[in-house]
Every structure is written in C-alpha cells, then in structure tokens.
C-alpha positions in Angstrom: -40.1 39.0 25.5 -43.5 39.0 24.0 -45.3 35.5 22.5 -45.1 36.7 18.8 -41.0 37.5 19.1 -40.3 34.1 21.1 -41.7 32.4 17.5 -39.2 34.5 15.6 -36.6 34.4 18.1 -36.5 30.7 18.0 -36.3 30.6 14.2 -33.1 32.8 14.2 -32.1 30.1 16.9 -33.0 27.5 14.3 -31.1 29.3 11.5 -28.4 29.9 13.5 -27.9 26.7 14.3 -28.5 25.3 10.5 -25.5 27.5 9.4 -22.9 26.5 12.0 -24.2 22.9 11.2 -23.8 23.3 7.7 -20.1 24.9 8.5 -19.0 22.0 10.4 -19.8 19.7 8.2 -18.1 21.5 5.5 -14.6 21.9 7.4 -14.8 18.6 9.1 -14.1 20.1 12.5 -16.5 19.2 15.5 -17.9 21.9 18.1 -15.5 21.1 20.3 -12.6 22.1 17.9 -14.5 25.2 16.8 -14.7 26.5 20.4 -10.9 26.0 20.5 -10.0 28.2 18.0 -9.9 32.2 17.6 -12.0 34.1 15.0 -10.1 37.2 15.1 -8.8 38.0 11.2 -5.6 39.9 13.7 -4.7 36.6 14.9 -4.3 35.0 11.6 -1.0 34.0 9.8 -2.1 32.1 6.9 -1.0 32.8 3.6 -4.1 32.2 1.3 -3.9 31.7 -2.5 -6.7 31.5 -4.6 -6.9 28.2 -6.8 -9.0 26.6 -9.1 -10.2 22.9 -8.6 -8.1 21.4 -11.0 -5.3 23.3 -9.5 -6.0 21.7 -6.1 -6.3 18.1 -7.7 -2.9 18.3 -9.2 -1.5 20.0 -5.9 -3.0 17.2 -3.9 -1.8 14.8 -6.0 1.8 15.9 -5.8 2.1 17.2 -2.4 -0.4 14.8 -0.4 1.7 12.2 2.0 -0.7 9.5 1.2 0.3 8.8 -2.0 3.9 8.2 -1.0 3.0 5.6 1.5 0.9 3.9 -1.1 3.1 3.6 -3.4 6.1 2.5 -1.0 3.5 -0.5 -0.7 3.4 -1.0 -4.0 7.0 -1.1 -4.5 7.5 -3.9 -1.7 4.8 -6.3 -3.6 6.8 -5.9 -6.5 10.0 -6.8 -4.7 8.2 -10.0 -3.5 6.9 -10.6 -6.9 10.4 -10.5 -8.3 11.6 -12.9 -5.6 8.9 -15.4 -6.5 10.0 -15.5 -9.9 13.5 -15.6 -8.6 12.9 -19.4 -8.5 12.6 -20.0 -12.2 16.5 -19.1 -12.6 19.3 -21.6 -11.3 20.9 -20.6 -7.9 24.8 -19.9 -8.0 26.8 -19.5 -5.7 30.9 -18.6 -5.2 32.4 -19.5 -1.7 36.2 -18.7 -0.7 37.5 -19.4 3.0 41.2 -19.5 4.3 41.6 -22.5 7.3 43.9 -22.3 10.0 44.7 -25.4 12.2 46.5 -25.7 15.4 48.6 -28.6 13.9 48.8 -30.6 10.4 46.4 -33.1 10.9 48.1 -36.5 10.0 47.1 -40.3 9.5 48.8 -42.9 11.7 48.9 -46.7 9.9 49.2 -48.9 13.2 52.2 -51.6 13.6 51.7 -54.9 12.5 53.2 -58.0 11.8 52.6 -61.1 8.6 54.3 -64.9 8.3 56.1 -66.2 5.8 55.7 -70.0 5.8 58.8 -72.1 5.0 59.2 -73.2 1.6 61.2 -74.9 -0.9 62.9 -73.3 -4.1 63.7 -74.8 -7.0 66.5 -73.6 -9.3 67.4 -75.3 -12.6 71.0 -75.9 -13.9 71.7 -74.2 -16.9 75.1 -72.8 -19.2 75.5 -68.8 -19.8 78.6 -67.2 -21.3 80.5 -64.6 -19.2 82.5 -62.0 -20.5 85.5 -60.1 -18.9 86.0 -56.8 -19.9 89.3 -55.7 -21.2 91.6 -54.8 -18.7 90.3 -56.7 -15.6 93.4 -59.4 -15.8 95.5 -57.5 -17.4 94.2 -59.2 -21.2 94.1 -56.4 -23.4 90.3 -57.5 -25.3 87.3 -58.7 -23.6 87.4 -62.5 -23.3 84.1 -64.4 -23.1 84.0 -67.6 -21.3 81.3 -70.4 -21.2 79.9 -71.4 -17.9 78.2 -74.2 -16.8 75.8 -74.8 -13.6 73.9 -77.6 -12.1 70.5 -77.7 -11.1 69.9 -76.9 -7.2 66.9 -76.5 -4.7 67.2 -73.9 -2.5 65.1 -74.5 1.4 63.8 -71.0 3.9 62.4 -71.6 7.0 59.2 -70.2 8.2 59.8 -66.0 9.0 57.6 -63.3 10.9 58.1 -59.8 9.6 56.8 -56.8 11.7 56.1 -53.0 10.7 56.3 -50.7 12.7 53.9 -47.8 13.3 54.1 -45.1 10.5 52.6 -41.4 11.4 52.1 -40.1 8.1 51.2 -36.4 7.7 48.2 -35.3 5.5 48.3 -31.6 5.1 50.0 -28.0 6.1 48.1 -26.7 9.0 47.0 -23.4 6.6 44.6 -24.1 3.7 43.2 -21.4 0.7 39.6 -23.3 -0.3 37.4 -21.5 -3.3 33.9 -23.5 -4.4 31.0 -22.6 -7.0 28.0 -24.4 -6.7 25.0 -24.3 -8.8 21.3 -25.7 -8.3 18.7 -25.6 -10.7 15.2 -26.8 -9.8 13.8 -28.5 -13.1 10.1 -29.6 -11.3 8.7 -28.7 -8.6 4.8 -30.2 -9.2 3.6 -26.5 -9.5 4.9 -24.8 -6.3 6.9 -21.9 -8.3 3.7 -21.2 -10.5 1.4 -21.3 -7.4 4.1 -18.8 -5.5 4.1 -16.3 -8.9 0.4 -16.7 -8.7 0.0 -15.8 -5.1 2.8 -12.3 -5.4 1.0 -11.6 -8.6 -1.8 -11.6 -6.7 -0.7 -9.6 -3.9 0.9 -7.1 -6.1 -2.3 -6.5 -7.7 -3.8 -5.7 -4.6 -1.4 -3.3 -3.2 -2.3 -1.3 -6.3 -5.6 -1.0 -6.0 -5.0 0.0 -2.5 -2.9 2.8 -3.8 -5.4 3.2 -6.8 -8.4 3.5 -4.2 -5.8 5.9 -2.2 -5.4 8.6 -5.2 -9.4 8.0 -5.2 -10.2 8.7 -2.0 -7.6 12.0 -2.0 -9.4 13.1 -5.0 -12.9 12.7 -3.6 -12.1 14.4 -0.4 -10.2 17.2 -2.1 -13.8 18.0 -4.3 -16.0 18.0 -1.0 -13.7 20.1 0.6 -13.2 22.9 -2.4 -16.6 22.8 -2.5 -17.3 22.8 1.4 -15.3 25.9 1.5 -17.7 27.7 -0.9 -20.6 26.7 0.4 -18.9 28.1 3.8 -18.1 31.4 1.9 -21.6 31.5 0.5 -23.0 30.5 4.4 -21.0 33.5 5.7 -22.2 35.7 2.5 -25.9 35.0 3.9 -25.5 35.6 7.6 -23.5 39.2 6.4 -26.3 39.8 4.3 -29.0 38.7 6.6 -27.3 40.6 9.4 -26.8 43.8 7.8 -30.5 44.2 6.4 -31.5 42.9 10.2 -29.7 46.0 11.4 -31.3 48.1 9.0 -34.2 47.5 10.4 -33.3 47.7 14.0 -32.2 51.2 13.0 -35.6 52.3 11.2 -37.7 50.4 14.2 -35.6 52.8 16.8 -36.6 55.7 14.3 -40.0 54.5 14.4 -40.7 54.4 18.1 -39.0 57.1 19.0 -40.4 59.0 16.1 -43.1 57.3 14.3 -46.8 57.1 15.1 -46.9 54.8 18.3 -47.1 51.3 16.6 -44.1 50.2 17.0 -42.6 50.0 20.6 -39.3 50.3 22.9 -40.2 46.5 23.4 -40.3 45.8 19.6 -36.8 47.8 19.3 -35.6 45.8 22.6 -36.5 42.4 20.9 -34.9 43.4 17.4 -31.6 44.3 19.2 -31.4 41.2 21.0 -31.7 39.3 17.7 -29.4 41.3 15.8 -26.8 40.7 18.9 -27.5 37.0 18.7 -27.1 37.0 14.7 -24.0 39.0 15.0 -21.8 36.3 16.9 -23.5 33.8 14.8 -21.8 35.5 11.6 -18.6 35.8 13.5 -18.1 32.1 13.9 -19.5 31.6 10.4 -16.6 33.7 9.5 -14.2 31.6 11.5 -15.2 28.4 10.1 -14.9 29.8 6.3 -11.3 30.2 7.3 -11.1 26.9 8.8 -12.7 25.1 5.6 -10.0 26.6 3.5 -7.2 25.7 6.2 -9.1 22.2 5.8 -8.7 22.2 1.9 -4.8 23.4 2.2 -4.4 20.2 4.5 -5.9 17.6 2.5 -3.9 18.7 -0.6 -0.5 18.4 1.6 0.6 22.1 2.4 1.7 23.4 6.1 -1.1 24.8 8.0 0.7 28.3 7.4 -1.6 28.0 4.3 -5.2 28.4 3.5 -7.0 28.2 -0.4 -9.6 30.2 -1.4 -12.0 28.7 -4.0 -11.3 30.2 -7.1 -15.5 30.1 -7.9 -18.2 31.5 -6.6 -20.6 28.9 -6.2 -21.2 25.1 -6.0 -21.9 24.0 -9.9 -24.7 21.9 -10.3 -24.8 19.4 -13.3 -27.7 17.2 -13.4 -26.5 13.8 -13.7 -27.9 12.1 -16.9 -26.2 8.2 -16.2 -27.7 4.8 -16.4 -28.4 3.0 -12.9 -27.8 -0.3 -14.9 -24.7 0.8 -16.3 -23.2 2.7 -13.5 -23.1 -0.6 -11.5 -21.6 -2.3 -14.7 -18.9 0.1 -14.5 -18.0 -0.5 -10.9 -17.7 -4.0 -11.5 -14.7 -3.1 -13.5 -13.3 -0.1 -12.2 -14.3 -0.3 -8.6 -10.6 -0.6 -6.8 -12.7 -2.9 -4.3 -13.7 -5.5 -6.5 -10.8 -5.4 -8.4 -8.7 -5.7 -5.2 -10.8 -9.2 -4.4 -10.7 -10.3 -7.7 -6.7 -10.2 -7.0 -7.1 -11.6 -3.9 -9.0 -14.9 -5.4 -6.2 -15.3 -8.0 -3.4 -15.1 -5.0 -6.1 -17.8 -2.8 -5.9 -20.1 -6.0 -1.9 -19.7 -6.3 -1.8 -20.9 -2.8 -3.8 -24.0 -3.3 -1.5 -24.7 -6.3 1.4 -24.1 -3.9 0.1 -26.5 -1.6 -1.2 -29.0 -4.0 2.8 -29.4 -5.2 3.7 -31.3 -2.0 2.1 -34.1 -3.6 4.7 -34.5 -6.4 8.2 -34.9 -6.5 11.0 -32.2 -6.8 14.4 -32.6 -9.3 17.0 -30.8 -9.5 20.0 -30.5 -11.2 23.6 -29.7 -9.2 27.2 -29.0 -10.0 30.2 -27.8 -8.2 33.5 -26.6 -9.2 36.3 -26.3 -6.1 39.9 -25.5 -5.8 42.2 -25.9 -2.8 45.1 -24.4 -1.8 48.2 -26.2 0.4 51.8 -25.7 0.4 52.6 -29.4 1.1 52.7 -32.0 -1.7 52.0 -35.2 0.0 48.9 -37.1 2.0 45.8 -35.6 0.7 47.4 -32.7 -1.0 48.0 -33.7 -3.6 47.3 -32.0 -7.5 44.5 -35.0 -7.9 42.4 -34.0 -4.9 43.3 -29.9 -4.8 40.8 -29.0 -7.7 37.5 -30.7 -9.6 34.0 -30.7 -10.3 31.0 -32.6 -9.8 27.7 -33.0 -11.8 24.7 -34.7 -10.0 20.6 -34.9 -10.0 19.0 -34.8 -7.3 15.4 -36.3 -7.1 13.4 -35.6 -3.8 9.4 -38.0 -3.2 7.4 -37.5 -0.8 6.5 -40.7 0.9 4.2 -39.8 3.6 3.9 -36.1 5.6 1.4 -36.7 8.4 -1.5 -35.6 6.4 0.0 -32.2 6.1 0.0 -31.4 2.7 -3.7 -32.7 2.6 -4.6 -30.2 5.0 -2.9 -27.5 3.7 -5.1 -28.1 0.5 -8.1 -28.0 2.4 -7.1 -25.3 4.1 -6.1 -23.2 1.0 -9.3 -24.4 -1.0 -11.8 -23.0 1.9 -9.9 -19.9 1.7 -10.9 -19.5 -1.8 -14.3 -20.4 -1.3 -14.5 -17.9 1.7 -13.2 -15.2 -0.8 -15.9 -16.0 -3.5 -18.4 -15.4 -0.9 -17.4 -12.7 0.3 -17.2 -11.2 -3.9 -20.8 -12.1 -3.9 -21.3 -9.9 -0.8 -19.4 -7.3 -2.1 -21.2 -7.4 -5.5 -24.1 -6.6 -3.9 -23.0 -4.3 -1.4 -21.6 -2.0 -4.6 -25.0 -2.1 -6.5 -27.0 -1.3 -3.3 -24.2 1.7 -2.6 -24.6 2.9 -6.0 -28.4 2.6 -6.1 -28.2 4.9 -2.8 -26.0 7.4 -4.0 -28.2 7.6 -7.4 -31.4 7.8 -5.5 -29.5 10.7 -3.2 -28.6 12.3 -6.1 -31.8 12.2 -8.3 -33.7 14.0 -4.6 -31.2 16.5 -5.0 -31.9 17.5 -8.3 -35.7 17.3 -7.5 -35.0 19.6 -4.3 -32.5 21.6 -6.2 -36.1 23.4 -8.2 -38.3 23.5 -5.6 -35.4 25.4 -3.1 -34.4 27.5 -5.8 -38.5 28.8 -6.1 -38.5 28.8 -2.4 -35.4 31.0 -2.2 -36.9 33.7 -5.2 -39.9 33.4 -3.5 -38.4 34.7 -0.1 -36.7 37.4 -1.8 -39.6 38.7 -3.2 -41.4 38.4 0.0 -38.6 39.9 1.8 -38.6 42.9 -0.1 -42.5 43.6 -0.1 -42.5 43.3 3.7 -39.5 45.9 4.2 -41.3 48.1 1.9 -44.6 47.5 4.0 -42.5 47.9 7.3 -41.4 51.4 6.0 -45.1 52.3 5.6 -46.1 50.8 9.0 -48.3 48.4 7.3 -46.6 45.1 8.8 -45.4 44.5 12.3 -41.9 44.6 13.2 -42.0 40.7 13.6 -43.2 40.0 10.3 -40.0 41.7 8.3 -37.6 40.0 10.5 -39.6 36.4 10.0 -39.4 37.5 6.5 -35.3 37.8 6.7 -34.8 34.7 8.5 -36.6 33.1 5.8 -35.0 34.2 3.0 -31.7 33.4 4.5 -33.1 29.7 5.8 -34.3 29.1 2.2 -30.9 30.4 0.7 -28.8 28.6 2.9 -31.1 25.0 2.1 -30.5 25.6 -1.9 -26.4 26.5 -1.6 -27.3 22.9 0.5 -28.8 21.2 -2.1 -26.5 22.4 -4.8 -23.6 21.1 -2.4 -25.5 17.5 -1.9 -25.3 16.9 -5.4 -21.8 17.7 -6.6 -20.8 15.6 -3.3 -23.0 13.0 -4.3 -21.5 12.8 -7.7 -17.9 12.9 -6.3 -19.1 10.0 -3.9 -20.5 8.1 -6.8 -17.1 8.6 -8.9 -15.4 7.1 -5.8 -17.5 3.9 -5.6 -17.5 3.3 -9.4 -13.3 4.3 -9.5 -13.3 6.1 -12.6 -12.1 10.1 -11.4 -8.4 8.9 -11.0 -8.4 7.6 -14.7 -9.6 11.3 -15.8 -7.2 12.6 -13.4 -4.7 10.6 -14.6 -5.4 11.6 -18.3 -5.2 15.8 -17.2 -1.1 15.2 -16.1 
C-alpha cells in the first residue's frame, strides 16, 4: 500500500471506530456483547413497531417492572406509618378459653381444737304463764296456769372441742372463660409523636425513591429512543458512504483499464481494500441499529422478541434558554434526592423525640370485663366470682436506667447533625451537577452550528472532488478522503445533536421536573 493511501486507510479505520463506538454508546452494548450477536437479518425474530417518543414513555410507565417494585416499597412504608398511628387508639382484646384440669381443685382446712374455760351462769328467778292447749288432758278449752321459778346458778367445767380436717371442693375440672381488656395510653412523653414523625419521614423517603425510579426510567427511554435514531443515522451515513465509494471503485477500475494511465491498478486495489473494510463496518452498524431498537423495547418492559423503531428520522435540536440560578433553585424544590434528604432529617428528629420520651412518665387507663362458666355452685364457682369488671389507671415513672436514655438521645442527635452535613454536601453537589450539564449544553449548542457548517462544506467538497475525479483532475486518494471527511463531519454533527438532547434529559433528571410533565399527560 502506497504512503498516500496509508493515510487514507488510517482515516477509514478512525471513521469505522468512531461509528462503532457511537453505536455501542447508544445501545449500551460493549464490544464483547456485539461480537456475540449476529447481524444476519434472516436470523432476526423481532417484531418491530414504529412509535413516537410519547408512546414509548406511556408504554414504559405502564409496562416497566421497576415501577411496581418501587410502588410496593411505598405500600410497605404506608403500612408502617399506619402502624405508628395505631398507638393513638385504645388497644382492645377479646379472649376466650376452655380449661380441663385432671381433677377438681380443693381447699383443705386442717384439723383444729379450741378450749372453753370453766364458767358459772346465773339464771334469775321469775314468773310465767303456761298455756295448756285444749284436749291435752281432756279439757275442752285451753287452760292458762301461772308458774313461778326461783333464781339459780349453773356451773360448767372447762372443756376442749376438736374440729376435724375438712376437704372443701372449689370447682369442677371443666371451666369456660371469656374476657375483654382495654388499654389506652394517655401520656407517653412524646414517644408516639416521634414514632409518627419517623414513619412519616421514611414514607416520604420511599416515595422519593419511587419518584427517582420514574425519572430514571423516563431519562433512559428518552436517551435510548434518540440513541436508536442516532444509530439509524450513523448506519445511513455508512451506507451512503459505502455506495459512493463503490461508485468511485467502479470508476477507478474503468479509469485504470481504459483511461490515460494516470490511475494505476494499485490505486484500484487500495480503493477496493477500503471499500470492503467499510462494507464490514456497515454490517456491524446495521446490527447495532437493530440492537439499539431492541434495547429501547427492553427498557420499556417489552419482551425480547419485540423491537421499537423511532418514528422520527432525526434527533431534534432545541436550544435551551434557561437560567442556571433558576435551575438550581428548582432542583432544591423538585430533586428527589434533596427531598429525600429533607424527609430523612424529619425522620431523624422524630427519633430524637422518641428517645427523649424515656425521661418522662407514662400514664395509661386499663379496663377488663370477665365471665366464667363452671357447673359447680359452691366453693369459688359462685355468682359473685363468675363475672365482674375492673377499671384502673397505671403510671410508670422512670427513675434510673443506667444512662440509657441519655445515650439514645445523644446518638439520635448526632445522626441529625450528620444528615444535615450531608445535606450541605448534596446542596453543593446538585449545584455542581447542574452547572456541568448546563455548560455542556452551551458547548453542544455552539458545536451544533460549527459541525453543521463543517458538514455542509464537506458535502460540497466531496461533490467538487467527485466531479474533478471524473475529469481526472484529482487523485483517487483525494476523492476517498473527501468522502470519508463528509461521513465523519456528518456523524459528528448528528452526535452533537444527540449530546444536546441527552444533556437536556439529564438536566430534567437532576432537577426532577420531567415526571410532572408525564403525570400531566396521563
């Protein structure tokens, strides 16, 4: 290969490497993955459907498996928050039981004895009237007779009485019991409020994670959608360049065979090497275009057998006219990471309140209703014992816990301060991220016009060199170089448009506003 064609071949190699790298960037597939795939269209089983960006976003929001996972996390956090709120309500429990004992319980009263000392009992004298009922002695009518008795004294000796052991049955072995008790915590020193703030903050954090999932999904779909557009444009540039170089090859062959001798067979062979190398690269670009469409469908949650072809033919370019300070201010209102960190601070402050509740007493009201069924009607199984109720007030006052509460408060306060410091770092980080993207968009905007002018000039240069070559006014190497330069300038221009659009999508991801637009569309 001659020295002048070595430079042209090197440019061809760089061109092929650039287009392949662009395709890898758009599809998210590495070179190893690309080598494992086939570009044979006869081997493809994909069902291709043509969709707009809005249709792709709507399908992704409905079919993506990432969103249900984040929604279940939100549902769990909501349930945990309701668990914390349950502490404000009375706790009422109903219990029932059946009990069978091996034998009836009893109570044994032990044998005992007691002494009665000797004593004298004086009975005073007096008079009384005795009535003899009728018919007692044959008298037809009752007879009343006066009776008089003298006073007297009765002396009793000392005596000892013994009571034998008694076995008293308390109840039958079978018993049925039912009870209902209630507890209502009246004062807890802020424990329930702190738990409510913790669970509420955690719920908001999980919601922001879910929101970030939606934002990332939208950003991925937009980048892959326009990446598929760029892959198709790059593939088109490769096909057009290959067609022109094939035409140049045919003309070169004719010129070295039938021309004036200025073009030699070595020129033809060098040109042919470049054409065949480019043909191989175009086949790879075709495969990468199909994989870009398959990657877009996969991100949207569609089966692997389906592919999505963008309905637009080129990446749009809309200069961004926003203000950097306004963007940073909006990020502090809509960025999910910022909102999540603020919710984390609220949750940590709730943990401080919960820990401090250990310093204060707790007051609760308790109550109970009970009913007991036993077939025995003596012993303990009396009506008075079989049913009843009770009401009480309980107070728990902490006295000393080994400095446990104080250390809990210190720990939770340190966590709050830690998160606040992280918030400061995040504030600076968000501002720096937005500034980087904003400056990148400005650079892409400036590059857009420059690459557009370069592409137009390269097209004119290629056209002039082609016509001059047909009249044998320029060398073959110059024609090939003009064709490669046109392809390179076209690819650079398309890549600049894509970079600008991708940076806009990244900006919406950082600021966190794109999801609001999508929710308004649904």
